[in-house]
DRENTORMI-319057 format. One record per atom (N, C-alpha, C, O, CB): x, y, z; residue in one letter. Coordinates in pm, whole numbers, padded with zeros to 5 digits, always signed. Each point is the difference from the previous one (the first is absolute). Glycine has a CB too. Layout:
N
XYZA;...
END
This chain:
127
+01490-04814-00676M;+00066+00128-00006M;-00017+00068+00135M;-00107-00005+00060M;+00068+00024-00309M;+00143+00043+00293A;-00006+00071+00127A;-00081+00127-00016A;+00004+00066-00104A;+00218-00161+00171A;-00296+00129+00038A;-00082+00121-00004A;+00087+00124-00023A;-00042+00094-00067A;-00125-00202+00220A;+00288+00108-00098A;+00089+00114-00020A;+00035+00018-00147A;+00008+00112-00048A;+00085-00146+00278A;-00073-00077-00302D;+00027+00010-00144D;-00116+00065-00071D;+00019+00088-00083D;+00125-00292+00094D;-00266+00161+00021A;-00118+00056-00065A;-00012+00148+00034A;-00035+00081-00086A;-00079-00304+00094A;+00141+00259+00116G;-00009+00139+00040G;+00099+00087-00074G;-00034+00110-00043G;-00043-00184+00265G;+00199+00027-00238R;+00100+00077-00075R;-00044+00015-00145R;+00016+00107-00059R;+00166-00189+00212R;-00236-00024-00210A;-00044+00005-00139A;-00111+00103-00019A;+00001+00078-00095A;+00063-00319+00067A;-00159+00240+00120I;-00111+00092-00011I;+00046+00144+00020I;-00050+00093-00063I;-00105-00272+00144I;+00252+00197+00008A;+00051+00134+00025A;+00079+00054-00118A;+00031+00119-00003A;-00024-00173+00245A;+00027-00030-00338G;+00068+00045-00120G;+00151+00008+00013G;+00064+00062-00085G;-00268+00060+00034G;+00261-00181+00153E;+00145-00001+00010E;+00054-00080-00117E;-00049-00109-00028E;+00043+00131+00281E;+00105+00030-00321A;+00054-00070-00116A;+00150-00013+00018A;+00063+00092+00051A;-00247-00004-00201A;+00241-00196+00109P;-00073-00120-00037P;-00039-00080+00123P;+00074-00002+00099P;+00048-00005-00316P;-00233-00056+00212Y;-00042-00086+00109Y;+00007-00144-00044Y;-00007-00032-00119Y;-00143+00212+00210Y;+00164-00266+00006V;+00017-00142-00026V;-00104-00076+00081V;-00021+00029+00118V;+00270+00000-00163V;-00313-00125-00017T;-00092-00090+00068T;+00066-00136+00000T;+00047-00046-00105T;-00255+00179+00036T;+00213-00198+00182T;+00070-00127+00009T;-00095-00116+00027T;-00105+00015+00063T;+00306+00107+00018T;-00160-00238-00131T;-00064-00126+00035T;+00110-00087+00059T;+00112+00047+00020T;-00292-00029-00205T;+00150-00142+00211S;+00104-00086+00059S;+00118-00021-00095S;+00112-00020+00046S;-00289-00093+00087S;+00152+00117-00264R;+00109-00028-00094R;+00030+00111-00099R;+00099-00006-00073R;-00162-00228+00095R;-00022+00337-00025L;+00014+00104-00101L;-00004+00139+00062L;-00061+00022+00104L;-00044-00173-00270L;+00172+00244+00099E;-00022+00142+00021E;-00069+00049-00127E;+00043-00032-00111E;+00162+00062+00267E;-00311+00045-00139L;-00070+00060-00113L;+00030+00149+00001L;-00028+00069+00098L;-00156-00245-00093L;+00241+00223-00114R;+00037+00141-00012R;-00073+00060-00119R;-00007-00062-00106R;+00234+00019+00211R;-00282+00163-00090P;-00066+00061-00115P;+00102+00028-00109P;+00112+00042+00027P;-00286+00061+00123P;+00134-00128-00273L;+00086+00030-00114L;-00021+00147-00033L;-00097+00037-00067L;+00087-00277-00024L;+00101+00323+00138L;-00012+00144-00020L;+00030+00036-00145L;+00064-00075-00072L;+00000+00114+00313L;-00112+00078-00281A;+00007+00042-00140A;+00141-00004-00057A;+00020-00049-00111A;-00216+00192+00153A;+00295-00092+00030A;+00137+00004-00053A;+00053-00140-00026A;+00065-00023-00102A;-00026+00236+00226A;-00067-00306-00034A;+00046-00138-00020A;-00073-00065-00117A;+00061-00073-00078A;-00009+00055+00323A;-00182+00044-00257A;-00077-00057-00111A;+00056+00049-00133A;+00014-00079-00094A;-00218+00068+00239A;+00235+00138-00155L;+00057+00053-00124L;+00137-00059-00029L;+00032-00030-00115L;-00158+00241+00151L;+00207-00230+00067A;+00135-00055-00019A;-00003-00144-00050A;+00094-00043-00065A;-00013+00195+00245A;-00186-00226-00150L;-00008-00140-00044L;+00010-00014-00151L;+00043-00104-00050L;-00182+00056+00249L;+00099+00151-00273F;-00001-00009-00145F;+00139+00001-00061F;+00022-00059-00106F;-00241+00171+00110F;+00316-00045+00062D;+00131+00008-00065D;+00120+00000+00094D;+00113+00007-00048D;-00229+00116-00127D;+00097-00133+00306D;+00113+00003+00091D;-00031-00083+00126D;-00039+00054+00103D;+00106+00174-00190D;-00048-00359+00075R;-00031-00091+00112R;+00079+00032+00125R;-00052-00012+00111R;+00000-00165-00277R;+00178+00220+00151E;+00081+00033+00117E;-00060+00118+00076E;-00005-00001+00123E;+00209-00084-00240E;-00249+00186+00044A;-00064+00115+00065A;-00130-00043+00066A;-00031+00044+00111A;+00136+00112-00279A;-00182-00240+00100A;-00126-00049+00059A;+00028-00074+00130A;-00071+00019+00099A;-00032-00037-00328A;+00205-00066+00230A;+00035-00075+00121A;+00038+00095+00114A;-00040-00020+00114A;+00116-00173-00255A;+00002+00295+00109R;+00037+00098+00103R;-00123+00071+00055R;-00012+00019+00121R;+00235+00014-00232R;-00314+00006+00022L;-00119+00073+00044L;-00094-00089+00081L;-00065+00048+00093L;+00087+00097-00295L;-00029-00272+00166I;-00084-00095+00075I;+00067-00037+00131I;-00067-00025+00100I;-00026-00065-00315I;+00226+00087+00214G;+00075-00032+00121G;+00033-00147+00014G;+00033-00046+00109G;-00141+00237-00004G;+00098-00267-00216S;+00031-00143+00001S;+00046-00043-00138S;-00040+00059-00101S;-00130-00099+00283S;+00255-00063-00187P;+00036-00054-00132P;-00122-00062-00066P;-00091-00050+00067P;+00328+00008+00012P;-00237+00045-00211L;-00111-00056-00077L;+00035-00140-00046L;+00111-00024-00046L;-00180+00254-00029L;-00025-00322+00088S;+00018-00132-00059S;+00024+00018-00149S;-00061+00087-00061S;-00086-00198+00237S;+00236+00031-00235P;+00022+00011-00145P;-00129-00018-00080P;-00011+00050-00112P;+00243-00134+00148P;-00330+00013+00018A;-00125-00027-00070A;-00109+00103+00028A;-00111-00012-00051A;+00170-00228+00060A;-00028+00342+00073W;-00100+00102+00031W;+00041+00132-00061W;+00118+00034+00002W;-00178-00152+00211W;-00034+00193-00267P;-00143-00023-00001P;-00042-00093-00114P;+00068-00012-00102P;-00100+00237+00205P;-00082-00288-00083Q;-00061-00081-00104Q;-00063+00095-00101Q;-00028+00116+00031Q;-00015-00311+00129Q;+00021+00146-00279R;-00053+00083-00109R;-00133+00067+00036R;-00026+00112-00043R;+00141-00263-00119R;-00199+00083+00239D;-00132+00056+00030D;+00006+00132+00078D;-00091+00082-00011D;+00004-00314+00011D;+00193+00253+00076L;+00010+00123+00078L;+00011+00122-00090L;-00058+00105+00030L;+00167-00233+00154L;-00037+00117-00294F;+00018+00115-00088F;-00132+00051-00057F;-00013+00119-00029F;+00240-00204-00027F;-00324-00004+00040G;-00130+00041-00052G;-00082+00081+00098G;-00085+00080-00040G;+00089-00281-00097G;+00021+00183+00268I;-00079+00073+00099I;+00074+00118+00062I;-00060+00079+00074I;-00058-00290-00027I;+00247+00225-00074L;+00074+00111+00060L;-00060+00138-00031L;+00002+00087+00087L;+00200-00228-00103L;-00256+00163-00105P;-00062+00132-00023P;-00120+00026+00092P;-00039+00116+00017P;+00115-00131-00254P;-00135-00089+00294L;-00115+00015+00090L;+00042+00010+00146L;-00085+00014+00088L;-00052-00141-00252L;+00267+00120+00191R;+00055-00004+00135R;-00046+00119+00082R;+00000+00114-00048R;+00198-00237-00037R;-00238+00096+00210R;-00043+00104+00093R;+00074-00020+00131R;+00046-00111+00029R;-00275+00129-00138R;+00240+00086+00188D;+00058-00012+00133D;-00109-00042+00098D;-00119+00015-00027D;+00294+00160-00027D;-00132-00227+00168G;-00094-00044+00102G;-00029-00149-00014G;+00062-00067-00082G;-00163+00296+00088G;+00009-00279+00074P;-00025-00144-00002P;-00054-00049-00134P;+00018-00116-00036P;-00060+00127+00279P;-00025+00080-00319Y;-00048-00038-00132Y;+00106+00037-00101Y;-00005+00108-00059Y;-00237-00078+00127Y;+00336-00116-00088G;+00108+00025-00094G;+00083-00124-00013G;-00043-00109+00039G;+00046+00352+00019G;+00115-00228-00112V;+00092-00113-00017V;+00097-00001+00116V;+00059+00103+00035V;-00081-00094-00288V;+00038-00125+00311W;+00094-00021+00110W;+00099-00108-00042W;-00038-00096-00067W;-00134+00164+00241W;+00298-00054-00136V;+00098-00104-00028V;+00006-00095+00119V;-00012+00041+00115V;+00146+00115-00265V;-00114-00283+00119M;+00017-00103+00102M;+00150-00021+00019M;+00070-00039-00093M;-00292-00073+00035M;+00270+00137+00178V;+00140-00023+00032V;+00006-00120+00094V;-00058+00002+00109V;+00119+00246-00138V;+00008-00351-00014E;+00016-00119+00082E;+00088+00036+00119E;+00115+00040-00019E;-00142-00196-00182E;-00025+00143+00322R;+00075+00042+00119R;+00128-00080+00019R;+00101+00054+00044R;-00317+00013+00060R;+00213-00194-00136E;+00118-00085+00020E;+00118+00044-00086E;+00114-00003+00046E;-00266-00186+00010E;+00126+00230-00180T;+00107+00036-00092T;+00013+00150-00025T;+00104+00047-00045T;-00138-00267-00061T;-00072+00295+00134G;+00000+00143-00028G;-00024+00033-00146G;+00013+00116-00039G;+00139-00090+00228G;-00187-00124-00270E;-00015+00018-00144E;-00145+00021-00040E;-00091-00060+00057E;+00292-00082-00091E;-00223+00230-00065V;-00134+00019-00056V;-00036-00125-00079V;+00071-00037-00094V;-00043+00290+00083V;-00139-00318+00049V;-00039-00126-00065V;-00137+00007-00066V;-00047-00099-00055V;+00184-00020+00223V;-00202+00236-00164G;-00129+00010-00065G;-00065+00134+00031G;+00061+00089+00058G;-00087-00336-00045G;-00099+00257-00054D;-00078+00121+00023D;-00145-00038+00022D;-00045-00107-00041D;+00205+00245-00098D;-00231-00049+00203V;-00141-00022+00031V;-00067+00136+00000V;+00064+00102+00026V;-00015-00311+00112V;-00178+00211-00168G;-00067+00128+00001G;-00151-00014-00002G;-00054-00106-00030G;+00249+00202-00084G;-00260+00013+00146F;-00145+00009+00002F;-00044+00121-00080F;+00069+00101-00007F;-00078-00214+00231F;-00108+00099-00283K;-00071+00115-00055K;-00099+00042+00108K;-00040-00084+00082K;+00067+00009-00329K;-00069+00201+00250P;-00099+00041+00099P;-00127-00085-00012P;-00017-00073-00097P;+00109+00307+00093P;-00180-00224+00103P;-00119-00087+00003P;-00055-00021-00140P;-00019+00095-00076P;-00034-00013+00306P;+00026-00207-00263P;-00028-00114+00086P;+00123-00082+00041P;-00011-00121+00018P;-00207+00113-00127P;+00331+00071+00124D;+00119-00066+00052D;+00046-00119-00082D;+00027-00107+00054D;-00097+00180+00168D;+00077-00055-00351E;+00055-00104-00086E;+00151+00002+00016E;+00063+00106-00011E;-00256-00089-00154E;+00251-00132+00189G;+00143-00006+00019G;+00065-00100-00091G;-00067-00084-00061G;+00034+00151+00293G;+00165-00058-00241D;+00077-00093-00080D;+00141-00001+00055D;+00045+00095+00064D;-00189-00054-00271D;+00214-00150+00180S;+00139-00008+00042S;+00079-00073-00107S;-00055-00070-00084S;-00011+00072+00327S;+00196+00016-00237S;+00093-00067-00090S;+00123-00035+00081S;+00056+00085+00070S;-00143+00040-00275S;+00130-00250+00197V;+00115-00049+00075V;+00098-00060-00100V;-00040-00067-00094V;-00101+00022+00303V;+00271+00070-00188V;+00101-00053-00092V;-00008-00153-00001V;-00034-00061+00102V;+00184+00262-00060V;-00119-00262-00156P;-00019-00145-00014P;+00062-00086+00110P;-00062-00097+00043P;+00055+00140-00283P;+00128-00011+00285D;+00063-00089+00098D;-00055+00015+00142D;+00044-00071+00090D;+00159+00082-00229D;-00299+00081+00160R;-00065+00014+00131R;-00149-00033-00006R;-00070+00014+00100R;+00238+00161-00041R;-00218-00218-00173R;-00141-00035-00012R;-00029-00127+00078R;+00087-00085+00019R;-00097+00193-00245R;-00113-00120+00271G;-00041-00117+00076G;+00030+00010+00149G;-00030-00094+00075G;+00067-00036-00279G;+00020+00241+00247L;+00032+00018+00142L;-00108+00077+00074L;+00009+00019+00122L;+00232-00025-00181L;-00343+00051-00012G;-00109+00074+00062G;+00028+00148+00018G;-00074+00067+00072G;+00016-00275+00041G;+00162+00260-00175Y;+00034+00141+00016Y;-00111+00093-00052Y;-00030+00101+00063Y;+00272-00163-00082Y;-00301+00029-00094G;-00105+00083-00057G;-00118+00013+00094G;-00050+00110+00024G;+00121-00179-00250G;-00116-00044+00281A;-00114+00001+00093A;+00037+00074+00129A;-00082+00074+00054A;+00000-00292-00151A;+00203+00198+00146E;+00044+00066+00123E;+00002+00152-00018E;-00045+00074+00088E;+00184-00277-00029E;-00088+00248-00172A;+00006+00143-00028A;-00141+00057-00017A;-00029+00109+00050A;+00254-00140-00160A;-00312-00040+00041A;-00137+00047-00022A;-00075+00013+00132A;-00075+00096+00020A;+00074-00205-00245A;+00020+00014+00316R;-00065+00010+00132R;+00047+00124+00074R;-00081+00070+00061R;+00063-00320-00051R;+00148+00278-00014A;+00053+00117+00071A;-00055+00129-00058A;-00034+00092+00075A;+00243-00221-00022A;-00218+00138-00186L;-00053+00122-00061L;-00151+00011+00024L;-00051+00111+00015L;+00232-00120-00189L;-00251-00103+00177S;-00143+00003+00032S;-00021+00058+00138S;-00092+00080+00021S;+00051-00278-00168S;+00123+00159+00241E;-00009+00052+00136E;+00030+00149+00002E;-00069+00077+00068E;+00134-00301+00025E;+00035+00266-00166L;+00034+00142-00007L;-00117+00079-00058L;-00034+00107+00051L;+00279-00164-00078L;-00306+00007-00080A;-00114+00069-00061A;-00119+00002+00097A;-00072+00100+00007A;+00151-00172-00236A;-00101-00035+00302R;-00110-00005+00096R;+00020+00105+00109R;-00095+00071+00036R;+00064-00316-00082R;+00152+00255+00098V;+00030+00097+00106V;-00015+00142-00052V;-00039+00090+00074V;+00196-00253+00034V;-00126+00183-00235R;-00003+00134-00057R;-00142+00053-00020R;-00021+00121-00001R;+00236-00173-00111R;-00311-00038+00096R;-00139+00044-00028R;-00061+00071+00116R;-00115+00043-00007R;+00089-00231-00145R;
END
């Protein structure tokens, strides 16, 4: 992750994006999270990318009520090559327990690990 990305995130500019070689990680803001329940088109507009037909996975709905802003929250994974949301990743505050979910047709590509590393770096810089 570029230091400038981390600096913007810490400064609270919204929405901020953290990039890796293959992904953009965008915080799942409250309005988009709420729209996921009944209006996928609105959620896609608020996120700024089309949603994979397989996203979100069922597990995300269980943690959305716990969603927080900042590096400790839910982030969407946007595949840079296609611009499509292909998963989500997030952390709880220390002890930094994290989890990710990737749509079935993108599993095995290492996206979950790549996203987790980027958020770990963001959390490290924020401390």
